[in-house]
Structure formats: structure tokens, C-alpha cells
C-alpha positions as protocol buffer text, in pm:
chain_id: "A"
residue {
  index: 1
  type: MET
  ca { x: 4137 y: 4070 z: 2609 }
}
residue {
  index: 2
  type: GLN
  ca { x: 3930 y: 4358 z: 2471 }
}
residue {
  index: 3
  type: GLU
  ca { x: 3834 y: 4334 z: 2105 }
}
residue {
  index: 4
  type: CYS
  ca { x: 3904 y: 4701 z: 2043 }
}
residue {
  index: 5
  type: ALA
  ca { x: 4173 y: 4853 z: 2264 }
}
residue {
  index: 6
  type: ILE
  ca { x: 4490 y: 5060 z: 2277 }
}
residue {
  index: 7
  type: LEU
  ca { x: 4807 y: 5000 z: 2477 }
}
residue {
  index: 8
  type: LEU
  ca { x: 5047 y: 5286 z: 2541 }
}
residue {
  index: 9
  type: LEU
  ca { x: 5396 y: 5147 z: 2493 }
}
residue {
  index: 10
  type: ASN
  ca { x: 5715 y: 5315 z: 2611 }
}
residue {
  index: 11
  type: LYS
  ca { x: 5932 y: 5202 z: 2320 }
}
residue {
  index: 12
  type: GLU
  ca { x: 6296 y: 5146 z: 2393 }
}
residue {
  index: 13
  type: ARG
  ca { x: 6580 y: 5292 z: 2186 }
}
residue {
  index: 14
  type: GLY
  ca { x: 6723 y: 5060 z: 1921 }
}
residue {
  index: 15
  type: MET
  ca { x: 6401 y: 4876 z: 1835 }
}
residue {
  index: 16
  type: SER
  ca { x: 6191 y: 4946 z: 1528 }
}
residue {
  index: 17
  type: SER
  ca { x: 5826 y: 5040 z: 1578 }
}
residue {
  index: 18
  type: ASN
  ca { x: 5713 y: 4733 z: 1382 }
}
residue {
  index: 19
  type: LYS
  ca { x: 5922 y: 4499 z: 1596 }
}
residue {
  index: 20
  type: ALA
  ca { x: 5784 y: 4661 z: 1912 }
}
residue {
  index: 21
  type: VAL
  ca { x: 5427 y: 4622 z: 1787 }
}
residue {
  index: 22
  type: ASN
  ca { x: 5481 y: 4257 z: 1697 }
}
residue {
  index: 23
  type: LYS
  ca { x: 5626 y: 4194 z: 2043 }
}
residue {
  index: 24
  type: VAL
  ca { x: 5316 y: 4347 z: 2206 }
}
residue {
  index: 25
  type: LYS
  ca { x: 5092 y: 4145 z: 1973 }
}
residue {
  index: 26
  type: PHE
  ca { x: 5266 y: 3823 z: 2076 }
}
residue {
  index: 27
  type: LEU
  ca { x: 5265 y: 3900 z: 2449 }
}
residue {
  index: 28
  type: LEU
  ca { x: 4894 y: 3987 z: 2451 }
}
residue {
  index: 29
  type: GLY
  ca { x: 4781 y: 3721 z: 2207 }
}
residue {
  index: 30
  type: ALA
  ca { x: 4611 y: 3980 z: 1985 }
}
residue {
  index: 31
  type: SER
  ca { x: 4486 y: 3880 z: 1641 }
}
residue {
  index: 32
  type: LYS
  ca { x: 4596 y: 4214 z: 1495 }
}
residue {
  index: 33
  type: ALA
  ca { x: 4816 y: 4501 z: 1610 }
}
residue {
  index: 34
  type: GLY
  ca { x: 4934 y: 4830 z: 1468 }
}
residue {
  index: 35
  type: HIS
  ca { x: 5058 y: 5167 z: 1588 }
}
residue {
  index: 36
  type: LEU
  ca { x: 4941 y: 5528 z: 1572 }
}
residue {
  index: 37
  type: GLY
  ca { x: 5254 y: 5697 z: 1437 }
}
residue {
  index: 38
  type: THR
  ca { x: 5596 y: 5539 z: 1387 }
}
residue {
  index: 39
  type: LEU
  ca { x: 5910 y: 5616 z: 1585 }
}
residue {
  index: 40
  type: ASP
  ca { x: 6256 y: 5581 z: 1429 }
}
residue {
  index: 41
  type: VAL
  ca { x: 6475 y: 5294 z: 1549 }
}
residue {
  index: 42
  type: LEU
  ca { x: 6677 y: 5539 z: 1761 }
}
residue {
  index: 43
  type: GLY
  ca { x: 6358 y: 5707 z: 1883 }
}
residue {
  index: 44
  type: GLU
  ca { x: 6210 y: 5618 z: 2219 }
}
residue {
  index: 45
  type: GLY
  ca { x: 5905 y: 5697 z: 2423 }
}
residue {
  index: 46
  type: LEU
  ca { x: 5536 y: 5694 z: 2354 }
}
residue {
  index: 47
  type: LEU
  ca { x: 5409 y: 5453 z: 2088 }
}
residue {
  index: 48
  type: PRO
  ca { x: 5031 y: 5395 z: 2102 }
}
residue {
  index: 49
  type: VAL
  ca { x: 4967 y: 5035 z: 1993 }
}
residue {
  index: 50
  type: THR
  ca { x: 4624 y: 4948 z: 1854 }
}
residue {
  index: 51
  type: LEU
  ca { x: 4490 y: 4600 z: 1916 }
}
residue {
  index: 52
  type: ASN
  ca { x: 4245 y: 4392 z: 1712 }
}
residue {
  index: 53
  type: LYS
  ca { x: 3969 y: 4610 z: 1562 }
}
residue {
  index: 54
  type: ALA
  ca { x: 4130 y: 4928 z: 1695 }
}
residue {
  index: 55
  type: THR
  ca { x: 4382 y: 4898 z: 1409 }
}
residue {
  index: 56
  type: LYS
  ca { x: 4112 y: 5070 z: 1198 }
}
residue {
  index: 57
  type: LEU
  ca { x: 4188 y: 5394 z: 1384 }
}
residue {
  index: 58
  type: PHE
  ca { x: 4517 y: 5464 z: 1203 }
}
residue {
  index: 59
  type: ASP
  ca { x: 4381 y: 5708 z: 944 }
}
residue {
  index: 60
  type: TYR
  ca { x: 4174 y: 5896 z: 1203 }
}
residue {
  index: 61
  type: PHE
  ca { x: 4472 y: 5940 z: 1436 }
}
residue {
  index: 62
  type: LEU
  ca { x: 4731 y: 6015 z: 1167 }
}
residue {
  index: 63
  type: GLU
  ca { x: 4712 y: 6395 z: 1191 }
}
residue {
  index: 64
  type: LYS
  ca { x: 4729 y: 6428 z: 1571 }
}
residue {
  index: 65
  type: ASP
  ca { x: 4984 y: 6663 z: 1727 }
}
residue {
  index: 66
  type: LYS
  ca { x: 5303 y: 6538 z: 1890 }
}
residue {
  index: 67
  type: GLU
  ca { x: 5546 y: 6648 z: 2163 }
}
residue {
  index: 68
  type: TYR
  ca { x: 5913 y: 6550 z: 2196 }
}
residue {
  index: 69
  type: VAL
  ca { x: 6216 y: 6597 z: 2417 }
}
residue {
  index: 70
  type: THR
  ca { x: 6526 y: 6590 z: 2201 }
}
residue {
  index: 71
  type: ILE
  ca { x: 6901 y: 6654 z: 2216 }
}
residue {
  index: 72
  type: PHE
  ca { x: 7082 y: 6836 z: 1934 }
}
residue {
  index: 73
  type: LYS
  ca { x: 7459 y: 6852 z: 1895 }
}
residue {
  index: 74
  type: PHE
  ca { x: 7573 y: 7146 z: 1684 }
}
residue {
  index: 75
  type: GLY
  ca { x: 7899 y: 7149 z: 1493 }
}
residue {
  index: 76
  type: GLN
  ca { x: 7854 y: 6788 z: 1377 }
}
residue {
  index: 77
  type: THR
  ca { x: 7625 y: 6616 z: 1130 }
}
residue {
  index: 78
  type: SER
  ca { x: 7564 y: 6291 z: 943 }
}
residue {
  index: 79
  type: PRO
  ca { x: 7380 y: 6192 z: 622 }
}
residue {
  index: 80
  type: THR
  ca { x: 7085 y: 6069 z: 831 }
}
residue {
  index: 81
  type: LEU
  ca { x: 7092 y: 6379 z: 1058 }
}
residue {
  index: 82
  type: ASP
  ca { x: 7108 y: 6145 z: 1359 }
}
residue {
  index: 83
  type: LEU
  ca { x: 7352 y: 5892 z: 1506 }
}
residue {
  index: 84
  type: GLU
  ca { x: 7245 y: 5614 z: 1268 }
}
residue {
  index: 85
  type: GLY
  ca { x: 7473 y: 5772 z: 1009 }
}
residue {
  index: 86
  type: GLU
  ca { x: 7847 y: 5822 z: 1027 }
}
residue {
  index: 87
  type: LEU
  ca { x: 7953 y: 6169 z: 1140 }
}
residue {
  index: 88
  type: THR
  ca { x: 8083 y: 6351 z: 833 }
}
residue {
  index: 89
  type: GLU
  ca { x: 8147 y: 6705 z: 955 }
}
residue {
  index: 90
  type: GLU
  ca { x: 8286 y: 6860 z: 1268 }
}
residue {
  index: 91
  type: ASP
  ca { x: 8344 y: 7224 z: 1356 }
}
residue {
  index: 92
  type: LYS
  ca { x: 8600 y: 7211 z: 1637 }
}
residue {
  index: 93
  type: THR
  ca { x: 8605 y: 7590 z: 1674 }
}
residue {
  index: 94
  type: LEU
  ca { x: 8234 y: 7615 z: 1757 }
}
residue {
  index: 95
  type: ASP
  ca { x: 8136 y: 7707 z: 2113 }
}
residue {
  index: 96
  type: LEU
  ca { x: 7767 y: 7808 z: 2131 }
}
residue {
  index: 97
  type: SER
  ca { x: 7608 y: 7966 z: 2435 }
}
residue {
  index: 98
  type: GLU
  ca { x: 7251 y: 7911 z: 2554 }
}
residue {
  index: 99
  type: GLU
  ca { x: 7174 y: 8273 z: 2470 }
}
residue {
  index: 100
  type: GLU
  ca { x: 7285 y: 8229 z: 2108 }
}
residue {
  index: 101
  type: VAL
  ca { x: 7064 y: 7924 z: 2068 }
}
residue {
  index: 102
  type: LYS
  ca { x: 6761 y: 8079 z: 2240 }
}
residue {
  index: 103
  type: LYS
  ca { x: 6785 y: 8383 z: 2014 }
}
residue {
  index: 104
  type: VAL
  ca { x: 6708 y: 8186 z: 1695 }
}
residue {
  index: 105
  type: LEU
  ca { x: 6431 y: 7962 z: 1830 }
}
residue {
  index: 106
  type: PRO
  ca { x: 6139 y: 8209 z: 1779 }
}
residue {
  index: 107
  type: LYS
  ca { x: 6210 y: 8194 z: 1404 }
}
residue {
  index: 108
  type: PHE
  ca { x: 6090 y: 7833 z: 1404 }
}
residue {
  index: 109
  type: ILE
  ca { x: 5754 y: 7891 z: 1574 }
}
residue {
  index: 110
  type: GLY
  ca { x: 5450 y: 7871 z: 1347 }
}
residue {
  index: 111
  type: ARG
  ca { x: 5363 y: 7726 z: 1007 }
}
residue {
  index: 112
  type: GLN
  ca { x: 5652 y: 7661 z: 773 }
}
residue {
  index: 113
  type: ASN
  ca { x: 5766 y: 7445 z: 486 }
}
residue {
  index: 114
  type: GLN
  ca { x: 6005 y: 7176 z: 604 }
}
residue {
  index: 115
  type: MET
  ca { x: 6223 y: 6956 z: 385 }
}
residue {
  index: 116
  type: PRO
  ca { x: 6216 y: 6592 z: 505 }
}
residue {
  index: 117
  type: PRO
  ca { x: 6547 y: 6412 z: 560 }
}
residue {
  index: 118
  type: ILE
  ca { x: 6675 y: 6214 z: 263 }
}
residue {
  index: 119
  type: TYR
  ca { x: 6698 y: 5913 z: 495 }
}
residue {
  index: 120
  type: SER
  ca { x: 6328 y: 5893 z: 578 }
}
residue {
  index: 121
  type: ALA
  ca { x: 6026 y: 5678 z: 495 }
}
residue {
  index: 122
  type: LYS
  ca { x: 5886 y: 5946 z: 264 }
}
residue {
  index: 123
  type: LYS
  ca { x: 5779 y: 5797 z: -68 }
}
residue {
  index: 124
  type: VAL
  ca { x: 5943 y: 5905 z: -396 }
}
residue {
  index: 125
  type: ASN
  ca { x: 5773 y: 5752 z: -700 }
}
residue {
  index: 126
  type: GLY
  ca { x: 5647 y: 5468 z: -483 }
}
residue {
  index: 127
  type: GLN
  ca { x: 5983 y: 5397 z: -317 }
}
residue {
  index: 128
  type: LYS
  ca { x: 6096 y: 5495 z: 30 }
}
residue {
  index: 129
  type: ALA
  ca { x: 6347 y: 5778 z: 27 }
}
residue {
  index: 130
  type: TYR
  ca { x: 6595 y: 5596 z: 252 }
}
residue {
  index: 131
  type: SER
  ca { x: 6604 y: 5299 z: 12 }
}
residue {
  index: 132
  type: LEU
  ca { x: 6697 y: 5527 z: -277 }
}
residue {
  index: 133
  type: ALA
  ca { x: 6955 y: 5710 z: -65 }
}
residue {
  index: 134
  type: ARG
  ca { x: 7121 y: 5386 z: 42 }
}
residue {
  index: 135
  type: GLU
  ca { x: 7147 y: 5284 z: -324 }
}
residue {
  index: 136
  type: GLY
  ca { x: 7319 y: 5615 z: -403 }
}
residue {
  index: 137
  type: LYS
  ca { x: 7030 y: 5735 z: -619 }
}
residue {
  index: 138
  type: ASP
  ca { x: 6895 y: 6089 z: -639 }
}
residue {
  index: 139
  type: VAL
  ca { x: 6619 y: 6158 z: -387 }
}
residue {
  index: 140
  type: ASP
  ca { x: 6378 y: 6425 z: -511 }
}
residue {
  index: 141
  type: LEU
  ca { x: 6182 y: 6521 z: -200 }
}
residue {
  index: 142
  type: LYS
  ca { x: 5935 y: 6807 z: -173 }
}
residue {
  index: 143
  type: PRO
  ca { x: 5896 y: 7033 z: 131 }
}
residue {
  index: 144
  type: LYS
  ca { x: 5586 y: 6981 z: 343 }
}
residue {
  index: 145
  type: GLU
  ca { x: 5396 y: 7239 z: 547 }
}
residue {
  index: 146
  type: ILE
  ca { x: 5423 y: 7166 z: 918 }
}
residue {
  index: 147
  type: GLU
  ca { x: 5368 y: 7371 z: 1232 }
}
residue {
  index: 148
  type: ILE
  ca { x: 5584 y: 7415 z: 1540 }
}
residue {
  index: 149
  type: TYR
  ca { x: 5362 y: 7526 z: 1828 }
}
residue {
  index: 150
  type: ASP
  ca { x: 5641 y: 7565 z: 2079 }
}
residue {
  index: 151
  type: ILE
  ca { x: 6012 y: 7497 z: 2110 }
}
residue {
  index: 152
  type: ARG
  ca { x: 6198 y: 7554 z: 2436 }
}
residue {
  index: 153
  type: LEU
  ca { x: 6559 y: 7514 z: 2533 }
}
residue {
  index: 154
  type: LEU
  ca { x: 6554 y: 7300 z: 2848 }
}
residue {
  index: 155
  type: LYS
  ca { x: 6925 y: 7292 z: 2927 }
}
residue {
  index: 156
  type: LYS
  ca { x: 7278 y: 7281 z: 2795 }
}
residue {
  index: 157
  type: VAL
  ca { x: 7396 y: 6920 z: 2817 }
}
residue {
  index: 158
  type: ASP
  ca { x: 7755 y: 6962 z: 2702 }
}
residue {
  index: 159
  type: LYS
  ca { x: 7962 y: 7181 z: 2473 }
}
residue {
  index: 160
  type: ASN
  ca { x: 7741 y: 7269 z: 2172 }
}
residue {
  index: 161
  type: THR
  ca { x: 7488 y: 7011 z: 2295 }
}
residue {
  index: 162
  type: PHE
  ca { x: 7140 y: 7121 z: 2404 }
}
residue {
  index: 163
  type: GLU
  ca { x: 6816 y: 6961 z: 2514 }
}
residue {
  index: 164
  type: PHE
  ca { x: 6487 y: 7094 z: 2375 }
}
residue {
  index: 165
  type: LYS
  ca { x: 6115 y: 7037 z: 2417 }
}
residue {
  index: 166
  type: VAL
  ca { x: 5917 y: 7058 z: 2092 }
}
residue {
  index: 167
  type: ALA
  ca { x: 5539 y: 7064 z: 2040 }
}
residue {
  index: 168
  type: CYS
  ca { x: 5450 y: 7023 z: 1674 }
}
residue {
  index: 169
  type: SER
  ca { x: 5205 y: 6903 z: 1413 }
}
residue {
  index: 170
  type: SER
  ca { x: 5200 y: 6552 z: 1275 }
}
residue {
  index: 171
  type: GLY
  ca { x: 5451 y: 6504 z: 994 }
}
residue {
  index: 172
  type: THR
  ca { x: 5722 y: 6718 z: 1154 }
}
residue {
  index: 173
  type: PHE
  ca { x: 6073 y: 6573 z: 1132 }
}
residue {
  index: 174
  type: ILE
  ca { x: 6271 y: 6663 z: 1442 }
}
residue {
  index: 175
  type: ARG
  ca { x: 6593 y: 6571 z: 1261 }
}
residue {
  index: 176
  type: SER
  ca { x: 6508 y: 6832 z: 998 }
}
residue {
  index: 177
  type: LEU
  ca { x: 6440 y: 7085 z: 1272 }
}
residue {
  index: 178
  type: CYS
  ca { x: 6789 y: 7018 z: 1408 }
}
residue {
  index: 179
  type: ARG
  ca { x: 6937 y: 7073 z: 1062 }
}
residue {
  index: 180
  type: ASP
  ca { x: 6744 y: 7398 z: 1012 }
}
residue {
  index: 181
  type: ILE
  ca { x: 6828 y: 7545 z: 1354 }
}
residue {
  index: 182
  type: ALA
  ca { x: 7193 y: 7460 z: 1294 }
}
residue {
  index: 183
  type: LYS
  ca { x: 7180 y: 7641 z: 959 }
}
residue {
  index: 184
  type: GLU
  ca { x: 7037 y: 7949 z: 1133 }
}
residue {
  index: 185
  type: LEU
  ca { x: 7337 y: 7928 z: 1369 }
}
residue {
  index: 186
  type: SER
  ca { x: 7572 y: 7909 z: 1068 }
}
residue {
  index: 187
  type: THR
  ca { x: 7680 y: 7555 z: 1146 }
}
residue {
  index: 188
  type: CYS
  ca { x: 7561 y: 7197 z: 1111 }
}
residue {
  index: 189
  type: GLY
  ca { x: 7379 y: 6972 z: 1356 }
}
residue {
  index: 190
  type: VAL
  ca { x: 7293 y: 6615 z: 1445 }
}
residue {
  index: 191
  type: MET
  ca { x: 7009 y: 6480 z: 1658 }
}
residue {
  index: 192
  type: GLN
  ca { x: 7155 y: 6267 z: 1936 }
}
residue {
  index: 193
  type: ARG
  ca { x: 6836 y: 6161 z: 2111 }
}
residue {
  index: 194
  type: ILE
  ca { x: 6459 y: 6185 z: 2071 }
}
residue {
  index: 195
  type: ILE
  ca { x: 6185 y: 6089 z: 2317 }
}
residue {
  index: 196
  type: ARG
  ca { x: 5818 y: 6124 z: 2223 }
}
residue {
  index: 197
  type: THR
  ca { x: 5631 y: 6245 z: 2531 }
}
residue {
  index: 198
  type: ARG
  ca { x: 5286 y: 6311 z: 2384 }
}
residue {
  index: 199
  type: CYS
  ca { x: 5086 y: 6176 z: 2090 }
}
residue {
  index: 200
  type: GLY
  ca { x: 4742 y: 6330 z: 2051 }
}
residue {
  index: 201
  type: ILE
  ca { x: 4564 y: 6293 z: 2385 }
}
residue {
  index: 202
  type: PHE
  ca { x: 4809 y: 6028 z: 2509 }
}
residue {
  index: 203
  type: ASP
  ca { x: 5099 y: 6097 z: 2747 }
}
residue {
  index: 204
  type: LEU
  ca { x: 5423 y: 5909 z: 2807 }
}
residue {
  index: 205
  type: LYS
  ca { x: 5359 y: 5904 z: 3184 }
}
residue {
  index: 206
  type: ASP
  ca { x: 5069 y: 5664 z: 3121 }
}
residue {
  index: 207
  type: SER
  ca { x: 5273 y: 5418 z: 2913 }
}
residue {
  index: 208
  type: TYR
  ca { x: 5426 y: 5077 z: 2987 }
}
residue {
  index: 209
  type: THR
  ca { x: 5755 y: 4913 z: 2895 }
}
residue {
  index: 210
  type: LEU
  ca { x: 5778 y: 4571 z: 2733 }
}
residue {
  index: 211
  type: GLN
  ca { x: 5901 y: 4440 z: 3068 }
}
residue {
  index: 212
  type: ASP
  ca { x: 5586 y: 4577 z: 3235 }
}
residue {
  index: 213
  type: ILE
  ca { x: 5374 y: 4392 z: 2981 }
}
residue {
  index: 214
  type: GLU
  ca { x: 5570 y: 4069 z: 3025 }
}
residue {
  index: 215
  type: ASN
  ca { x: 5507 y: 4097 z: 3400 }
}
residue {
  index: 216
  type: GLY
  ca { x: 5137 y: 4168 z: 3352 }
}
residue {
  index: 217
  type: LYS
  ca { x: 5168 y: 4519 z: 3493 }
}
residue {
  index: 218
  type: PHE
  ca { x: 4968 y: 4718 z: 3240 }
}
residue {
  index: 219
  type: SER
  ca { x: 4618 y: 4826 z: 3149 }
}
residue {
  index: 220
  type: LEU
  ca { x: 4443 y: 4874 z: 2817 }
}
residue {
  index: 221
  type: ILE
  ca { x: 4252 y: 5179 z: 2701 }
}
residue {
  index: 222
  type: GLY
  ca { x: 3915 y: 5154 z: 2529 }
}
residue {
  index: 223
  type: ALA
  ca { x: 3925 y: 5281 z: 2170 }
}
residue {
  index: 224
  type: ASP
  ca { x: 3642 y: 5525 z: 2243 }
}
residue {
  index: 225
  type: THR
  ca { x: 3874 y: 5734 z: 2461 }
}
residue {
  index: 226
  type: ILE
  ca { x: 4040 y: 5896 z: 2158 }
}
residue {
  index: 227
  type: PHE
  ca { x: 3714 y: 6054 z: 2047 }
}
residue {
  index: 228
  type: GLU
  ca { x: 3587 y: 6375 z: 2207 }
}
residue {
  index: 229
  type: GLN
  ca { x: 3238 y: 6367 z: 2055 }
}
residue {
  index: 230
  type: THR
  ca { x: 2909 y: 6329 z: 2246 }
}
residue {
  index: 231
  type: SER
  ca { x: 2778 y: 5974 z: 2285 }
}
residue {
  index: 232
  type: ILE
  ca { x: 2456 y: 5832 z: 2146 }
}
residue {
  index: 233
  type: SER
  ca { x: 2315 y: 5484 z: 2212 }
}
residue {
  index: 234
  type: LEU
  ca { x: 2126 y: 5263 z: 1966 }
}
residue {
  index: 235
  type: ASP
  ca { x: 1841 y: 5032 z: 2059 }
}
residue {
  index: 236
  type: GLU
  ca { x: 1823 y: 4675 z: 1932 }
}
residue {
  index: 237
  type: ARG
  ca { x: 1639 y: 4765 z: 1609 }
}
residue {
  index: 238
  type: GLU
  ca { x: 1882 y: 5044 z: 1527 }
}
residue {
  index: 239
  type: PHE
  ca { x: 2180 y: 4823 z: 1606 }
}
residue {
  index: 240
  type: GLU
  ca { x: 2056 y: 4554 z: 1366 }
}
residue {
  index: 241
  type: LEU
  ca { x: 2020 y: 4814 z: 1091 }
}
residue {
  index: 242
  type: VAL
  ca { x: 2372 y: 4949 z: 1146 }
}
residue {
  index: 243
  type: ARG
  ca { x: 2518 y: 4599 z: 1169 }
}
residue {
  index: 244
  type: ASN
  ca { x: 2374 y: 4524 z: 826 }
}
residue {
  index: 245
  type: GLY
  ca { x: 2513 y: 4843 z: 675 }
}
residue {
  index: 246
  type: VAL
  ca { x: 2181 y: 5028 z: 666 }
}
residue {
  index: 247
  type: GLN
  ca { x: 2162 y: 5398 z: 755 }
}
residue {
  index: 248
  type: ILE
  ca { x: 1925 y: 5494 z: 1032 }
}
residue {
  index: 249
  type: SER
  ca { x: 1696 y: 5767 z: 902 }
}
residue {
  index: 250
  type: ASP
  ca { x: 1512 y: 5887 z: 1211 }
}
residue {
  index: 251
  type: MET
  ca { x: 1778 y: 5991 z: 1461 }
}
residue {
  index: 252
  type: PRO
  ca { x: 1643 y: 6248 z: 1712 }
}
residue {
  index: 253
  type: CYS
  ca { x: 1966 y: 6449 z: 1742 }
}
residue {
  index: 254
  type: LYS
  ca { x: 2140 y: 6742 z: 1580 }
}
residue {
  index: 255
  type: ASP
  ca { x: 2366 y: 6705 z: 1278 }
}
residue {
  index: 256
  type: GLY
  ca { x: 2724 y: 6625 z: 1373 }
}
residue {
  index: 257
  type: LYS
  ca { x: 2964 y: 6348 z: 1468 }
}
residue {
  index: 258
  type: TYR
  ca { x: 2896 y: 6115 z: 1763 }
}
residue {
  index: 259
  type: LYS
  ca { x: 3044 y: 5822 z: 1951 }
}
residue {
  index: 260
  type: VAL
  ca { x: 2797 y: 5541 z: 1884 }
}
residue {
  index: 261
  type: TYR
  ca { x: 2719 y: 5264 z: 2135 }
}
residue {
  index: 262
  type: HIS
  ca { x: 2482 y: 4970 z: 2170 }
}
residue {
  index: 263
  type: ASP
  ca { x: 2442 y: 4888 z: 2539 }
}
residue {
  index: 264
  type: LYS
  ca { x: 2808 y: 4915 z: 2650 }
}
residue {
  index: 265
  type: LEU
  ca { x: 2956 y: 4810 z: 2314 }
}
residue {
  index: 266
  type: PHE
  ca { x: 3138 y: 5089 z: 2132 }
}
residue {
  index: 267
  type: LEU
  ca { x: 3041 y: 5066 z: 1767 }
}
residue {
  index: 268
  type: GLY
  ca { x: 3255 y: 5348 z: 1629 }
}
residue {
  index: 269
  type: LEU
  ca { x: 3235 y: 5706 z: 1512 }
}
residue {
  index: 270
  type: GLY
  ca { x: 2914 y: 5807 z: 1337 }
}
residue {
  index: 271
  type: GLU
  ca { x: 2782 y: 6114 z: 1164 }
}
residue {
  index: 272
  type: VAL
  ca { x: 2423 y: 6237 z: 1168 }
}
residue {
  index: 273
  type: CYS
  ca { x: 2313 y: 6445 z: 868 }
}
residue {
  index: 274
  type: GLN
  ca { x: 1948 y: 6552 z: 833 }
}
residue {
  index: 275
  type: GLY
  ca { x: 1843 y: 6283 z: 1077 }
}
residue {
  index: 276
  type: LYS
  ca { x: 2036 y: 6003 z: 906 }
}
residue {
  index: 277
  type: LEU
  ca { x: 2313 y: 5820 z: 1089 }
}
residue {
  index: 278
  type: LYS
  ca { x: 2612 y: 5683 z: 901 }
}
residue {
  index: 279
  type: LEU
  ca { x: 2910 y: 5509 z: 1062 }
}
residue {
  index: 280
  type: LEU
  ca { x: 3237 y: 5672 z: 955 }
}
residue {
  index: 281
  type: ILE
  ca { x: 3456 y: 5429 z: 1150 }
}
residue {
  index: 282
  type: ARG
  ca { x: 3314 y: 5083 z: 1226 }
}
residue {
  index: 283
  type: LEU
  ca { x: 3480 y: 4905 z: 1518 }
}
residue {
  index: 284
  type: PHE
  ca { x: 3262 y: 4598 z: 1576 }
}
């Protein structure tokens, strides 16, 4: 298999991201595997899995935008803000219309400070928030600035239950969005389902299930596809210098970032500054 590749996995509901990645690693016989943005156990959909040397791309990809289809049920909630927790509240008198819900959605477009869920992987003094919450300890989380680019009501699924499409920045908690919309509607809410449909440049329609992979019905993506920069190619002398960690000082190109190749081998992302080339991400 390719030494530096990405597989787009359609993760099933009920499986952790780490378990899904390890399954892909085993099926493909990869030496290393990771993912480009975790999905909750109850989350499903697009999970880009990095293979072998492509695992070095995590930090670069961390801030990419996301898109989700999600279902919120208003008038109910749980400590986890999803169905992993036991339902603790229920407003049996609530009967929301589509118009009432649509009316509040524009208030959530744009940059805003969002409080993460207590049951999340956010770190508090070096410990994950959900670990502290499960132990009954105080969880002192801080709000984080996120951005919602678009949120649309797709349809009413059932009484007080609505399906939405959300385009947002990395770091956005859709469970928190459910909580905050519910508060604007003077009620509570719980996220019933979440499907990630986009992650950076990747789309769910191009992904494969674990069954597809088991049956050999999949294809890998070269790691260079996630970079939009212009390509430059190094000759043998230049490649030897880069391979030994030496900057090339006579590059005949403008300052900026470039995809760097030697023959057809993708070396990584480089930056040229005053004629000197330095690799920012080394993938060989």
C-alpha cells in the first residue's frame, strides 16, 4: 500500500473513532494510522483516516471546517446533551412549529463564544472533562470562540424533533449548539443524531464503510491532495540536501508555501523565504 495516504471512512454509529481507526489499520496492514478529527461514539459519517507517514498531517488539518446533518429533539435533555446520557427533563406541553425554530436560527450565524459540553474530551488541568464529570467532580470549562457559517432547518421529523444542516468551524460542538438553540426557544434540547458530511476538502459521498474495505472495494487518496499550494520539483542534488535536513538556498521561485516533490514522490509541504526552502511537513 501507499506509504503516505488517506482513506475516507464512513464511520458507523456506536463505534469510537479510535476503534474504527484501529480496524482500518488492521484491514490494510498499515504500520501507523490516525484520524483527522474525532467523531463521538454516537456520531457517524466522514472520518478521514491517515495511514503510515500521513499521520503527520494531524496538526495541519486540525483547524479545517466541518459540515454536519443532525437531529435535535427539543423539550428533552440529558447530562451529555445526547442519547448517551439518561434523559433528565421533559416538557410534555411543548409543541414547536418549524416557523418558531427557523426564527431563532439567524442568531447563531457568525462568530460566537460557545461553552463545550461537560461530557467532552476538553482538557481541564490535564484531565478530560468527561472523566471529571463521571467522577462527580466540578468541571471548570471555558467558552471557546467558534463560527457557524450556515445552519438550515431541513425538515420536521416528529413532534419537537427537527433535522438541521450545519456548516461550522473546527472545534464547534453540535451538542452545545442544540443546547443553545433550545435555550433561545425557552426550553431544553438533546441531540439525537449527528452525521458528519464534510471535513475540510473531503466529502462523505467519497467515503467507504468498513464492509467496503473488508471486501476490497475502496481507494486511497494521496496525502498531497489536501494541500492547495503550487507544486515544485527537486532534482537529485536538492533532494539529497533536503533528505539530510539541509535547507536549499538557491530556489528560483517566489516566497511562499509549496507542495514539494522529487520525481513523483511527494516530500511534504515546504516554504520558500528569500530563496531558501525549508520543509514544514516532512512526509518521506
